[in-house]
N, C-alpha and C positions, 0 to 999 in steps of 0.2 A: 729847712726840714729835710732829714734824710730817712731812708728806710730803717736805719738803725734806731732812729728816734721812735718810729712806729713800734718796733720790736720792744723797746724798753718800756713804752707806755702799756703795751699789751701784757708784758710780763708783770708789771705793777698791778694790772687789773685782773690777773688770773683768779684771785679769790672771788671777785665779783662774778666772773664767768661760772665758777663752780656753784656759787650761791644761787644764781638764776637757774642754772640747769637743775639743781636739786629741788628748788621750789616747783618748777614745771613738772619734774618727775613725780612729785607728790600729788600733783593736781592734773592728771592727764584727761584729755577729752577725745572722743572718737571722731572720725572723719565726718565732716559736715555738721558737727555739733560743738565746735571749738569756740564758743561764745566768750567764755571767761579768759581763755588763753589769748584770743585776739584783743580783748580789752586790756589785758596785762601788757601786751606789746605796744598798743597804742598809747597807754598811760606812760610807758617808759620813754617813748619818743617825745611826748608832750613835756615830760619832766626835764628833759635835756634840751628843750627848745628847738626840736627838729620838726619840719613840716611833715605831717602824716595824714594819710587818707585811709579810712577804714571801710569795711564792707565792700571791698573790691572783689567783684565776682563772687560774692558770698561772704565768707568770713576772712577773706584775705586782707592783709595790711601792707601798704606801700609807703615808705618814707623816702624823701629826697633831700640830699645834702649838696648844696651848690658851692663849688670851690671858688676861691678868689681870683683864679687865673683861667684863661681860656683852655678848652680841651674837649675831649670826647665825653660821652655819657656811658658810664659803666654800670651794669646791673649785677648785683649779687643776690643769690636766692637761698632761703632756708625754709624748710617745711616744719610744721608744728603739730600735726595730728598724732594720736596714739592708736593703740590696737586693742581689740576685744580679748585680752589675755589677762588672767589673774596672776599677779606677780608673786614669785617665789624666791626672790633674792635675799630677803631678810636684812637688807641694808637699812641703816637708820632713816634714810629718806625714801623708803619704799612707798609705792602708790597708796594713797588714802581712799582711792575709788575702787571698790570691789569689781573684779572682772575687767578692769581697764588698766593698761600699762604702756609706758613708753618703752617698747621692746625693740626699737629700731634706731635709736639715737637722735630722733628729731628734737628732743629736749636740748641735746647738746648742740645741734645745728642752730637752734634759735638763740641760745645763750652766746654762742660764738658770734653771730651776726649782730646782735644787740650791742655787745661790748665793742666790737670793731666799729660799728656805726658811731658810737659815742666818741671814740677816739678820733675818727675821721672828722667828726663835727668840730672837735676842739682844735683841729689843725686846718680847718677848711680855708682860712685866709691864705694859707701858703700852698694850697693844693690846686691843681688844674681840673677843669671839667666839672662833671656832676656825677653823683653816686646815688644809684637807685637801689634801695634795700627792699627786696621782695620777700615778704613773709607769707608763705603759701599754706593754705589749709588743704586738707583732704588729699594728701599724696597717696595714702594707702588704699583708697577705694575708688575704682573707676566709676564715673568718667574723670575723677580727680579734680583738683582745684586750678590747675594750670590753665586749662582751656578757658574757663570763665574769667579768670584774672586777665588773660591776654585780651579777651573780647572787651573787657572793661578798661583797657588802656594801660596795663602795668608796664608794657614795653614801649610806650610812647616816647619817641626820641632816643631810644636806647641803641647804642652802636655795637655793644658786645655784652655777653653775659657769662658769668662764671659760677659754678656751683660745686659743692663737694659732699661726699657722704662719709661720715665717720664709720670706719669699717672694722669690726671687731676681729675678723679672721686675719687681718693684715697686721704685721708687727708694728708696734709703736715706733715712730721715727721714720716710717716709710710713707712716701706719697707715690701712688701708682696712677698711670695715665694710659690712654690709648687713642690713637687717631681712628676716625671712622666709628663703626659700631662698637659700643662698650657695654651696653645693656640691651636685653632683648625686648621685642614686642611681647606683651602679656595679654593673652586672650583667655576667655573661659567658654565652656560649652555645657549644655544641659540636655540630657536625653531621658525621655520617659518611655518605657516599654509597657504596652498594654497587652497582657496575655489573657489567660482565662483560668482563674483559680479553681481549687477544688480540694477534695479530701486527699490527705497525704498518702493514703493507701490505694488511691485510684488515679495515679499519674497519667494513665492512658486517656483519661477523659479531660485532661487539662492542656494548657499551653503555659508551661512553667516559666514565669518571668525571670526567675533566678538563673535557671539554666541558660536561657536566651541571653540574659545580661552577661553571664560569665563568658559565653562564646564571643559576645561583642567586645568585652575587655581584651580578650586574647587577639581578636582580629585587629583591633586598633593598634596593637603593639607592632604590627607589620608596616604601619605607615612610615615610621622613621627608619626601621631596619631594612625595609625592602622597597620603599617607594620614593624616598627622598635621597637625592644625590648626597653621598657621604661627605662631599666637599662643603655642604651647607649644614650648619648645626641646627638642630630642631629637637624639641621635646613635646611629647604627647603624654599627659598624665591623667589617668582616671583616679581622682582623689576621694570620691564618695560613691558608695553603692548602697542604696537603702531599699530594703524590701522586708519590712517587719511583719511577722506572722507568728501564730502559735506553732509549736513544734510539729503538729500534725496537719498543717494547712499549707497547700501549695500556693505560692505567691501569685496573686492576680496581676500585680504591676510592680515595676522596679524603676527607681530613679538613679541615674548616674550623672555625675558632674565632674569636671576636671579643667585642666588648663593646657594651653598650647603656647610654647615659647619659640620664637623665630627671630632671625636677623634680616632675612631677605623677604621682601614683600611678595615676590612671586611664589616663594615657598609657603608663605603665610596664606595666600589665596588658595594654593593647591591643597593644603592640609584641611582648610575649612570645607572645601568641596569633597575631599576624600573621606572625611569623617561621615558626611551625609550619605555618600555612596555606600560605605560599609554598613552603616546603621540600616539603611533601606534594604540592602541585600540580606543581611542577617535576619532582620525581622520578616522579610518576605519569605525566606526559606522556612521560617517557623510558623508562618501564617498568622502573624499578630500585627497590631497597629503600633505606631510610635509617633513621638513628636521630638523635634530636634531644634535647638536654638543655639546660635553661635554669637557670642558677644565680643565685639572688638574692644580691647583695652588700649593700653598705651602703645604707641609705635616704638620701634627701637630707638635708643639714644645714640645718635650719630654725631660724634664730635668733629668740629671743623679742624682741618689740618694746621693752618697757620696759627690759630689760637691755641691749639694744643702744644705746638712747638714753643710758643711764647710762654705758656704756663710752665713748661718744663724748665725753661731758663729762670723763671721766677722761683720755682721750688728749689732749684740748685743753690740759690742765694740764702735760703732761709736757715737761720740757726735752729738747731735741734733736729733737723732732717738729716738722717744718716744714709738714706737711700732713696733715689728717684727711679722707680722701676716701671717697666712696661707691664700693664695689667692684662690678664687673660680676659676674654669676653665673659661677662656674667649673664646668666639666664634670668636673673631677677629683672623686674620691670621698674620703670621710673618715669613719671610724667614730666620730668625735666626735658624729655624729648620734644615736647611741643614748643618750648622756648627756642630750641635750636633749629626748629623749622621756620622760625621768623627772624632771628638775628644770629649772627656769628657767635661762637663761644665754645666752651668745653666743660665737661663734667669729669671729676676725678675722685679717687678714693684717698682718704687720709687714714693711715693705720691707727687703730684704736684698741689693739689687743690689750686686755687687762694685765697688770703686773703680776708676776709670779703665778701665771696660769699657763699650763702646757697646751691644753685644748680648750679654747673659749667656747662658751655656749653660743650657738648661732643667732643671728637676727630672727626675731619673731618667736623666741623661746622664753618661757616664764622666768628663767634665770639669767637672761641676757643682761650684760652690763658692758660699759666701755672704760677705757683708761681716760680719765678726765683731762689729762695733760694733752691729749690729742686735740682738744679744742683750741689750745694755744697754737699748735702747729697749723691747724686749719685757718685760724684768724690771720696768722702771719702770711700764709701762702695767698689767701684771698686778698689781703690788704696789699701785698706786694704787686699782685696782678692788677688790682684796681688802680693803684697809683702809677705804676710804670707803663701801663698800656698807653697813656697819653704821650709818653716819650717815644715809644715805638711808633705810634701813629704819626707823630710829627716827623720822625726820621723817614718813614715811608713816603710821606708827602713830599719831602725835599727830594728824595731819590727819583720821584716821578716827574719833577720839574725839568 
């Protein structure tokens, strides 16, 4: 069995990948609610005769394929939750669930891994080691599904893990990678300002929560621009400001919420404390009360160096890949980070820019879509890494003797 045999089988199975992806796209489920999607995945593995465990850490599904030859245990991960977005693509396979959509490519991730697993299972007698297929629920909403799946044993015996994200801003045919931090820690904060409302014509008798909140928004902008070392990337975004009243009523209270993105843990700690200091100072100056909550989301995705180098060598062998490029760090979050805190591995982007589109709609947009051929590239890259990791590990073992 050669890697070229794997590629040929994957190419023959491309229509199946598309069919699975489109079915899942029509039947999306939100984070922590993916009951039918998990059942679909479990049923698929039972149908092809693969050992499968369901309800792993919640709605997670884990399948294991044991090769006929000795080797390492390689895990591959795909997520399968959708987003609370009403789809506006008007494609024939558009979501049938109002207000819910696969707007991030997780349907494609799942289809990719299912078909790759089927082919690995067909070749298992000729393959070394063991292959663990981790189908993860709830990637989109912290605390995410990775933590609970890890606690429930999804990484048991695993030596290395690989994962990819179909990435619509990236040209089809491109795989991008990065050693070290590739995606940011993703936190959120909530602030409530309690002022003292009143008549719109008697502002001197009030403590205007809108004015105080506006000052706070501007003060928070100085954290990154004036308080964080420019060598360290960081984002502080106030994404919601709610203070609803009649036109002639001064707001009694205002609620602000937003997100913080960082790569460095010291910077992360600093910003959490700095937001509280600024909120406290702004509200103290205005003579009003406040509440402040900071919710830690996913840590930064930090790729391991050797495994990333190995992934690059694998991607360079894959047919259809025209460029293997260094990725810029992304401020988006991913709970793949937790897997990398427990085992070695790497996470990379697979270009999925739709055909004949100059500027693709971004992830989490109602008109988001992918180039489905990117699933084939993702499957070939993950499959190459999974199979060839055993050879590399064996060579390293010999070198140490």
